[in-house]
C-alpha positions in Angstrom: 191.7 199.1 273.3 194.4 198.0 271.1 192.0 196.9 268.6 190.0 200.3 268.7 193.3 202.0 268.4 194.4 199.9 265.6 191.1 200.7 263.6 191.0 204.3 264.5 194.7 204.4 262.9 193.4 202.7 259.8 190.6 205.3 259.7 193.1 208.0 259.5 195.7 206.6 257.5 196.3 206.1 253.9 197.1 202.2 254.8 194.7 199.7 253.4 194.3 196.0 254.1 193.7 193.3 251.4 190.4 193.0 252.8 187.7 195.8 252.0 185.5 194.7 254.6 188.1 195.2 257.3 188.9 198.6 255.9 185.3 199.6 256.2 185.1 198.8 259.7 182.1 201.4 260.2 179.7 198.7 258.7 180.1 196.5 261.7 178.2 196.9 264.9 180.6 194.5 266.8 184.1 193.2 266.1 185.1 190.1 267.6 188.9 188.8 268.4 190.0 186.1 270.7 193.5 185.8 272.3 194.9 182.6 273.8 197.7 182.2 275.9 199.3 178.6 276.0 202.7 176.9 276.4 205.3 175.8 273.8 203.9 172.3 273.3 200.4 173.6 272.2 201.7 176.5 269.8 204.2 173.9 268.2 201.1 171.6 267.4 199.2 174.6 265.9 202.2 175.3 263.7 202.5 171.8 262.5 198.5 171.7 261.8 198.2 174.8 260.3 201.5 175.6 258.6 203.4 172.4 258.3 206.0 173.7 260.6 206.8 171.6 263.8 208.3 174.2 265.9 207.1 176.6 268.5 206.8 180.2 267.8 206.0 183.5 270.1 202.8 184.2 268.5 200.5 183.0 265.7 197.5 184.9 263.8 194.9 183.0 262.4 191.9 185.0 260.8 188.4 184.0 261.0 187.2 186.5 258.5 185.1 185.0 255.5 184.2 188.0 253.3 181.5 185.8 251.7 179.5 185.5 254.9 177.5 188.6 255.6 177.7 188.5 259.3 176.9 191.6 261.5 179.8 191.1 263.5 183.2 191.0 262.2 185.4 187.9 263.2 188.9 189.1 263.2 190.3 185.8 264.3 192.5 184.4 266.7 195.9 185.3 268.3 197.6 182.6 270.0 200.7 183.5 272.0 203.3 180.8 273.8 203.8 182.3 277.3 206.8 180.1 277.4 208.6 181.6 274.6 207.4 185.2 275.4 209.0 184.6 278.9 212.2 183.6 277.3 212.1 186.7 274.9 211.2 188.9 277.8 214.2 187.8 279.8 216.6 188.3 276.8 215.1 191.7 275.8 215.1 193.2 279.6 211.4 194.0 280.1 208.3 191.9 282.1 206.4 189.0 280.7 203.3 191.4 280.5 205.3 193.9 278.3 206.3 190.9 276.1 202.8 189.8 275.7 201.5 193.1 274.8 204.0 193.5 272.0 202.6 190.0 270.7 199.3 191.0 270.8 199.8 194.2 268.8 202.1 192.1 266.5 199.2 189.3 265.8 196.5 192.2 265.5 198.2 194.0 262.6 199.0 190.6 261.0 195.1 190.1 261.2 194.7 193.4 259.6 196.7 192.5 256.5 200.3 193.6 257.5 203.0 191.1 256.7 206.6 192.1 257.5 207.5 188.9 255.6 206.7 190.4 252.2 209.4 192.7 251.6 211.5 195.5 253.4 208.9 198.0 252.6 206.1 195.9 254.3 208.2 195.3 257.4 209.0 199.1 257.7 205.3 199.7 257.4 204.3 197.2 259.9 207.3 198.1 262.6 205.9 201.9 262.4 202.3 200.9 263.1 203.3 198.4 265.7 205.6 201.4 267.5 202.5 203.6 266.9 199.9 201.3 268.5 202.2 200.7 271.6 202.7 204.4 272.1 198.9 205.4 271.8 198.2 202.5 274.3 200.9 203.7 276.6 202.5 200.1 276.7 206.3 199.6 276.9 208.3 198.6 273.9 209.3 199.6 270.2 207.1 196.4 268.6 208.1 192.7 268.1 210.2 193.5 264.7 212.6 196.4 266.5 212.8 194.4 269.8 213.9 191.2 268.1 216.8 193.1 266.7 217.5 195.2 269.7 217.9 192.4 272.1 221.2 191.4 270.4 222.6 194.8 271.0 221.2 195.5 274.6 222.1 192.4 275.8 225.7 192.0 273.8 225.1 188.3 273.0 228.6 188.1 271.5 228.1 184.4 270.4 225.5 185.2 267.7 227.3 186.7 264.7 225.8 190.0 263.5 226.9 191.8 260.4 227.3 195.2 259.7 224.4 194.9 257.5 222.4 193.4 259.8 223.2 196.1 262.5 222.3 198.7 260.2 219.0 197.1 259.2 217.6 196.6 262.5 215.2 194.3 261.2 213.3 191.2 262.1 213.8 189.8 258.5 217.7 189.8 259.4 216.9 188.5 262.9 215.5 185.4 261.5 217.8 182.4 261.1 220.1 182.3 257.9 219.1 178.8 256.7 216.0 176.6 256.9 217.6 173.5 257.4 220.9 172.2 259.4 222.1 169.0 258.1 224.2 167.3 261.1 226.5 164.3 261.0 226.4 162.1 264.2 229.6 160.4 265.3 232.4 162.6 265.7 230.1 165.6 265.0 227.1 165.7 267.3 228.7 163.3 269.4 231.7 163.8 271.7 234.7 161.2 272.1 232.5 159.6 274.8 230.0 158.9 272.3 227.4 161.3 273.9 225.5 164.7 273.2 226.6 167.3 275.6 224.1 169.1 277.3 225.4 172.4 275.7 225.0 171.2 272.3 221.5 169.7 273.1 220.8 173.4 274.4 221.9 174.9 271.0 219.6 172.2 269.2 216.6 173.2 271.1 217.3 176.9 270.5 217.7 176.8 266.9 214.6 174.4 266.5 212.6 176.9 268.6 213.5 179.5 266.0 212.0 177.6 263.2 215.0 175.7 261.8 214.6 172.0 260.8 217.7 169.9 262.4 217.9 166.9 259.9 220.4 163.9 260.5 222.6 162.6 257.8 224.9 159.9 259.2 226.1 156.7 258.5 224.1 155.1 261.3 220.9 153.4 261.6 217.7 155.1 262.6 217.1 153.4 265.7 220.4 154.1 266.6 220.0 157.8 266.2 216.8 157.8 267.9 218.3 156.0 271.1 221.0 158.6 271.2 218.9 161.6 270.8 216.5 160.1 273.4 218.9 160.5 276.0 218.8 164.4 275.6 214.8 164.5 274.9 215.4 165.3 271.3 213.8 162.3 270.0 210.2 161.9 269.2 207.3 164.5 268.3 209.1 168.0 268.6 212.6 166.6 268.7 214.9 166.4 265.9 214.5 162.5 264.8 211.6 159.8 264.9 210.0 157.2 262.9 208.1 160.2 261.3 210.5 162.7 260.7 212.8 163.1 257.4 216.6 161.8 257.7 219.7 160.4 255.9 220.9 157.0 257.2 223.5 154.3 256.4 225.6 156.7 254.5 222.7 157.8 252.2 221.6 154.6 251.4 218.4 154.8 253.2 216.7 158.1 252.8 213.2 159.1 254.7 211.2 161.8 253.7 208.0 163.5 254.9 206.1 161.6 257.8 209.2 159.4 257.9 208.3 157.5 254.8 211.0 155.7 252.9 212.1 157.5 249.6 215.2 155.8 248.7 216.9 152.4 249.5 220.5 151.5 247.8 221.6 147.8 248.2 225.3 146.7 247.8 226.1 144.1 245.1 225.4 140.6 246.5 228.8 139.0 245.1 230.6 142.2 247.0 228.7 141.0 250.0 229.5 137.4 249.9 233.3 138.5 248.9 233.3 140.3 252.1 231.5 137.7 254.3 234.1 135.0 253.1 236.9 137.4 254.0 235.6 138.0 257.2 235.6 134.5 258.1 238.9 133.6 256.7 241.1 136.2 257.9 239.2 136.6 261.3 238.0 140.2 260.8 234.6 141.5 262.6 232.1 142.4 260.0 228.8 143.8 260.5 226.1 144.0 257.6 223.2 146.7 257.6 219.9 145.7 256.4 217.4 148.5 257.2 217.1 148.6 260.9 219.2 145.4 261.6 222.8 144.8 262.2 224.1 141.0 261.1 227.4 139.3 261.8 229.0 136.1 261.5 230.9 136.1 264.9 230.7 137.0 268.4 233.4 139.6 269.1 233.6 142.3 271.4 234.0 144.9 268.5 230.9 143.8 267.4 229.4 144.2 270.7 231.0 147.6 270.7 228.7 149.0 268.0 225.8 148.4 270.1 227.0 149.3 273.8 229.1 152.4 272.7 227.3 153.4 269.2 223.7 152.3 270.0 223.5 150.6 267.0 220.9 147.6 267.1 222.4 144.5 268.7 223.8 142.4 266.2 222.3 139.0 265.0 224.5 136.1 264.8 224.0 134.4 261.5 225.5 130.6 261.3 226.8 130.7 257.9 227.5 133.1 255.0 224.5 131.7 252.9 222.1 132.4 256.1 223.5 136.0 256.1 222.9 136.5 252.4 219.3 135.1 252.6 218.4 137.4 255.4 217.6 140.2 253.7 218.8 143.4 251.4 222.0 144.6 252.7 222.9 148.3 252.1 226.5 148.2 253.5 229.1 145.9 255.3 231.2 147.4 257.7 234.9 146.3 258.9 236.0 146.6 262.4 239.7 146.4 263.1 242.6 148.4 264.6 243.5 151.9 263.0 246.6 150.2 261.8 244.7 147.4 260.1 242.5 149.5 258.6 244.7 151.8 257.1 247.4 149.3 255.9 245.6 146.4 255.2 241.9 146.7 254.6 241.6 149.8 253.0 244.1 149.0 250.3 242.9 145.5 249.6 239.2 146.7 249.3 239.8 149.6 247.4 241.3 147.5 244.6 238.8 144.5 244.8 235.8 146.8 244.6 237.0 149.0 241.6 233.9 149.7 239.4 231.7 147.5 241.8 231.6 149.2 245.2 232.7 152.4 246.8 234.9 152.5 250.1 234.3 155.2 252.8 235.7 155.8 256.4 233.7 157.6 259.3 235.8 156.4 261.8 239.4 155.5 261.7 239.0 151.9 262.9 236.4 151.1 260.6 235.9 150.8 257.0 232.6 150.5 255.1 231.9 149.3 251.7 229.0 150.7 250.1 227.0 150.7 246.6 229.1 152.4 243.9 228.3 156.2 243.1 226.2 156.7 246.5 227.4 159.0 249.3 225.9 160.9 252.3 225.7 163.7 249.9 223.6 162.0 247.4 221.1 161.2 249.9 220.8 164.6 251.2 220.5 165.9 247.7 217.6 163.6 247.2 216.1 164.6 250.4 216.0 168.3 249.8 214.6 167.6 246.4 211.8 165.7 247.9 211.1 168.4 250.4 211.6 171.2 247.9 214.3 172.9 249.8 217.3 174.7 248.0 220.7 173.8 249.2 221.2 177.7 249.7 218.9 177.3 252.5 221.0 174.8 254.1 224.3 174.7 256.8 225.8 171.3 256.9 228.1 170.2 259.9 230.3 166.9 259.7 233.9 165.8 260.3 234.5 162.6 258.1 235.6 162.0 254.6 231.9 160.5 254.2 230.8 164.3 254.9 232.7 165.5 251.8 229.8 165.7 249.3 227.0 166.9 251.9 229.6 169.8 253.0 230.4 170.8 249.3 226.5 170.9 248.5 225.5 173.0 251.4 225.3 176.8 251.0 227.6 176.7 254.2 229.6 173.6 255.1 231.4 173.2 258.8 233.8 171.0 259.4 234.7 170.3 263.0 238.4 170.4 263.9 238.5 167.1 265.1 237.4 166.0 261.4 239.5 164.4 258.4 241.9 166.5 256.3 239.5 165.8 253.3 236.2 167.1 255.1 238.3 170.0 256.2 239.6 170.8 252.5 236.3 171.5 251.1 234.5 173.1 254.1 233.7 176.8 254.3 234.4 176.9 257.8 236.3 175.1 260.2 234.8 174.8 263.6 235.7 173.8 267.1 236.1 169.9 267.8 233.1 167.5 268.9 234.8 167.7 272.2 234.3 171.6 272.3 230.7 171.6 271.8 231.4 172.1 268.0 227.8 171.9 266.9 226.7 174.2 269.4 229.5 176.6 268.8 228.5 176.6 264.8 224.7 177.0 265.5 225.4 180.0 267.6 228.3 181.6 265.3 226.6 180.9 261.8 222.7 179.9 262.1 221.6 183.2 263.0 
């Protein structure tokens, strides 16, 4: 019935689709359309296979019409609706699941007829008008997906979403969509609270923003296995999650960058002479040190601080090397990390290594009780820039969230940089926004306030 009303409307209107065969519907004896109801997992897989976007959506329209085939039947195509997403939207918008599915059927049908609200404001207004007309003609509740997406915020008074005056005025699905295509997020001190865990509130915000089509990308000083381990605890690792062995990401302070399908696109190694000096310093001064070699952590001593990097921060358990020479021969080293007291790092380690590595390496800090030595001229921000170029994403499409001085370049690069209130003075100085702390679900707060 919806299809009949839609076709009758097209015959009586000045609107024409981009397909003359569909415009001239009278030349077909039969018209066929399929509607499939599924769950989020299934529609997420379709999005990945058909659109290269691994997230759940409410509805997908996939045309089967091939003008070159002279068939007696018009094969319109498929409308696929996720009942899980539809149920969430129905609850948000204050109507029944059946009402929401009817709205999504109409929206999907209009896409198959050539309407596309994403082309322009005019195209969106045209499609919005047709949605409302169709629903009214059928006696179905609702004004259409475009209008209901906007009015959900007003009707339900979702105060945690920042809706600008212009957006309210427009009342438009184009303005309802997330403001950013990508969110780059630090881990320690940002995604993790002071107990080195991701809170349920933060996990839920991440699920919400992913469900709306935003890609969350990790940019951290940690190794990829450590991040996967942490996100597994809140079911956000693996397919459909934030991080996996086949997802993009920036790790080990931007020294290891993984692109599409999780393939390595960049690796920067620390000068071997600097490595040797750091290892000898560790032995002579009895300061625990860890060398990062891709997915491995290597050390020279068995020490509680070394163990804590595994037990608290989820890094791979450090392998103890019998000598400096064995450590140097174990593989390429991207960075070294000294572990000491806050005072020891501030008064001894940082001044010394800042001086001796001049023009050979850079010194950075993500934590007050850790000092990292990385290749000269590298940063997490440069890793993020490389990944954006690889993905073909503009920095204008990116929001970044961090807390440490190692996040400075990333926060400067992004269209919107959010430094959490627990962060370093350097990070807060360059950020566009200073958010709440990591113990106050700062990432969740930033997502709800600024991503939509």
